[in-house]
C-alpha positions as CSV (number, residue, x, y, z in Angstrom):
1,M,4.8,18.0,-3.5
2,Y,6.7,17.5,-0.3
3,P,10.2,16.5,0.9
4,L,11.3,13.2,-0.6
5,H,13.1,11.9,2.5
6,P,11.1,12.3,5.6
7,D,12.8,10.4,8.4
8,T,10.0,8.8,10.5
9,L,6.5,7.6,9.8
10,E,5.3,10.5,11.9
11,D,7.3,12.9,9.6
12,Q,5.9,11.2,6.5
13,L,2.3,11.4,7.7
14,V,2.7,15.1,8.6
15,A,4.2,15.8,5.2
16,F,1.5,13.7,3.4
17,R,-1.2,15.6,5.4
18,K,0.0,18.9,3.9
19,A,0.5,17.5,0.4
20,C,-2.8,15.7,0.1
21,P,-5.6,17.7,1.6
22,A,-8.2,15.2,0.4
23,Q,-6.7,12.7,2.9
24,A,-5.7,15.1,5.6
25,G,-8.4,13.9,8.0
26,L,-7.3,10.3,7.5
27,A,-3.7,11.3,8.1
28,D,-4.7,12.8,11.4
29,I,-6.4,9.5,12.4
30,F,-3.2,7.6,11.5
31,L,-1.1,10.1,13.5
32,E,-3.3,9.7,16.5
33,F,-3.1,5.9,16.2
34,L,0.7,6.1,15.9
35,R,1.2,8.4,18.8
36,E,-1.2,6.6,21.2
37,T,-0.6,2.9,20.4
38,P,2.9,1.6,21.3
39,Q,2.1,-1.8,19.8
40,A,0.8,-0.3,16.5
41,F,3.3,-2.2,14.4
42,L,2.5,-5.6,15.8
43,R,-0.2,-7.8,14.3
44,E,-0.6,-9.2,17.9
45,H,-2.2,-5.9,18.7
46,A,-5.5,-7.5,17.8
47,A,-7.8,-4.4,17.6
48,A,-5.7,-2.6,14.9
49,H,-2.2,-2.4,13.4
50,F,-0.2,-0.9,10.7
51,T,0.4,-2.5,7.3
52,G,2.5,-1.4,4.4
53,S,1.6,-1.9,0.7
54,A,2.9,-1.0,-2.7
55,W,1.2,0.6,-5.6
56,L,3.4,-1.2,-8.1
57,Q,3.8,0.6,-11.4
58,H,5.5,-0.6,-14.5
59,A,8.5,1.5,-15.6
60,D,6.2,2.9,-18.3
61,G,3.9,4.5,-15.7
62,E,0.9,3.2,-17.5
63,Q,0.4,-0.2,-15.9
64,V,0.1,-1.4,-12.4
65,L,0.6,-4.9,-11.1
66,L,-2.2,-6.3,-8.9
67,M,-2.6,-9.7,-7.3
68,H,-5.7,-11.8,-7.0
69,H,-5.5,-12.4,-3.3
70,R,-6.0,-16.0,-2.3
71,K,-7.7,-15.4,1.1
72,L,-9.8,-12.4,0.1
73,D,-10.6,-13.5,-3.4
74,R,-10.2,-10.1,-5.0
75,W,-7.7,-8.0,-6.8
76,L,-5.4,-5.9,-4.5
77,Q,-2.0,-4.3,-4.4
78,P,0.8,-6.2,-2.8
79,G,1.3,-5.6,0.9
80,G,1.3,-7.0,4.4
81,H,1.8,-6.7,8.1
82,A,4.6,-4.6,9.6
83,D,5.4,-7.4,12.1
84,G,7.3,-5.0,14.4
85,D,9.0,-3.0,11.6
86,S,8.2,0.7,12.0
87,D,9.7,1.4,8.5
88,L,6.6,0.9,6.5
89,R,8.4,1.9,3.3
90,A,10.7,-1.1,3.8
91,V,7.6,-3.3,4.6
92,A,6.0,-2.2,1.3
93,L,9.1,-3.0,-0.7
94,R,9.6,-6.3,1.1
95,E,6.0,-7.4,0.5
96,A,6.1,-6.3,-3.1
97,T,9.2,-8.3,-3.7
98,E,8.0,-11.4,-1.9
99,E,4.5,-11.4,-3.4
100,T,5.5,-10.8,-7.0
101,G,9.0,-12.2,-7.3
102,L,10.1,-9.0,-9.0
103,Q,13.7,-8.0,-8.5
104,G,15.2,-4.5,-8.7
105,L,12.1,-2.6,-7.4
106,Q,12.5,1.0,-6.5
107,V,10.3,2.5,-3.7
108,E,9.6,6.2,-3.2
109,S,10.3,7.5,0.3
110,R,7.1,9.6,0.5
111,I,3.7,8.2,1.3
112,F,1.5,7.6,-1.8
113,D,-1.8,6.8,-0.2
114,L,-3.5,5.9,3.1
115,D,-6.4,3.6,3.7
116,R,-8.0,2.4,7.0
117,H,-10.1,-0.7,6.4
118,W,-11.8,-3.4,8.4
119,I,-10.7,-7.0,8.1
120,P,-13.6,-9.3,9.0
121,A,-13.2,-12.1,11.5
122,R,-11.9,-15.3,9.9
123,G,-11.4,-18.6,11.7
124,T,-10.0,-17.8,15.1
125,E,-8.8,-14.3,14.1
126,A,-11.1,-11.5,15.3
127,G,-12.1,-8.7,13.0
128,H,-9.7,-5.8,13.2
129,W,-8.5,-2.6,11.5
130,H,-5.6,-2.2,9.1
131,Y,-4.0,1.2,9.0
132,D,-2.4,0.7,5.5
133,V,0.3,3.1,4.5
134,R,1.0,2.8,0.8
135,Y,4.1,3.7,-1.2
136,R,4.6,4.0,-5.0
137,V,7.0,1.3,-6.2
138,T,8.4,1.0,-9.7
139,A,9.3,-2.2,-11.5
140,P,12.2,-2.1,-13.9
141,A,11.4,-2.7,-17.6
142,G,11.6,-6.4,-18.5
143,A,11.3,-7.6,-14.9
144,E,9.8,-11.1,-14.6
145,V,6.8,-11.7,-12.3
146,R,6.9,-15.0,-10.4
147,G,4.4,-14.7,-7.6
148,N,3.9,-16.8,-4.5
149,E,1.3,-18.8,-2.7
150,E,-0.6,-15.7,-1.4
151,S,-2.1,-15.0,-4.8
152,L,-4.2,-16.9,-7.3
153,A,-2.8,-14.7,-10.1
154,L,-0.7,-11.6,-10.8
155,R,-1.5,-9.4,-13.7
156,W,-0.5,-6.0,-15.2
157,F,-3.5,-3.7,-15.7
158,Q,-3.7,-0.4,-17.5
159,A,-4.1,2.2,-14.7
160,E,-7.0,3.7,-16.7
161,A,-8.8,0.4,-16.7
162,V,-8.4,0.1,-12.9
163,M,-9.9,3.6,-12.5
164,A,-12.9,2.5,-14.6
165,E,-13.7,-0.8,-12.7
166,P,-16.8,0.0,-10.6
167,D,-16.8,-3.3,-8.7
168,W,-13.2,-3.0,-7.4
169,D,-12.1,-1.4,-4.2
170,A,-12.5,2.4,-4.2
171,S,-8.9,2.8,-3.0
172,L,-7.6,0.9,-6.1
173,R,-9.4,3.4,-8.3
174,R,-8.1,6.3,-6.2
175,M,-4.5,5.1,-6.4
176,A,-4.8,4.5,-10.2
177,R,-5.9,8.1,-10.6
178,R,-3.2,9.4,-8.3
179,G,-0.5,7.3,-10.0
180,L,-1.4,8.8,-13.4
181,E,-1.5,12.3,-11.9
182,W,1.9,11.9,-10.2
183,R,3.3,10.5,-13.5
184,D,2.2,13.6,-15.3
185,A,3.3,16.1,-12.6
């Protein structure tokens, strides 16, 4: 494990790189993008930009909340664009709250996962890269899910079922596995 309160995204990425050797190369790519791209937190930087998302676990640590994304028509974790905010931890918390309606969420200060993925062109928007920084967020027991217009559905899934779903995004399976490992650590 690594320090729980790294100050900046750069500090968080350096700490994550050391703590998660399997993603060290990707952390280096994120660090290079951060250091070389002043507009990295703006979606107007059309080629690529940072996003923040939440691996939203139930208080029991066994279940995760996923949303069936309206535009992408697939199950994903809550998340969204930084829109100028360099505190991606706050972005992940904000997006999780907005997209699920859950109140009282708790977000960890350390990075949980990284994923760089291509967003295909859609309408007038050109294809571009998302540098997604993910944080583990915990929902309090008994919290009510309300959702919003960005999702077709919200549903709690057993983390083990997410790990076993071969047609879902590989990063969801990776985060489900990591979430169970961190719970047991």
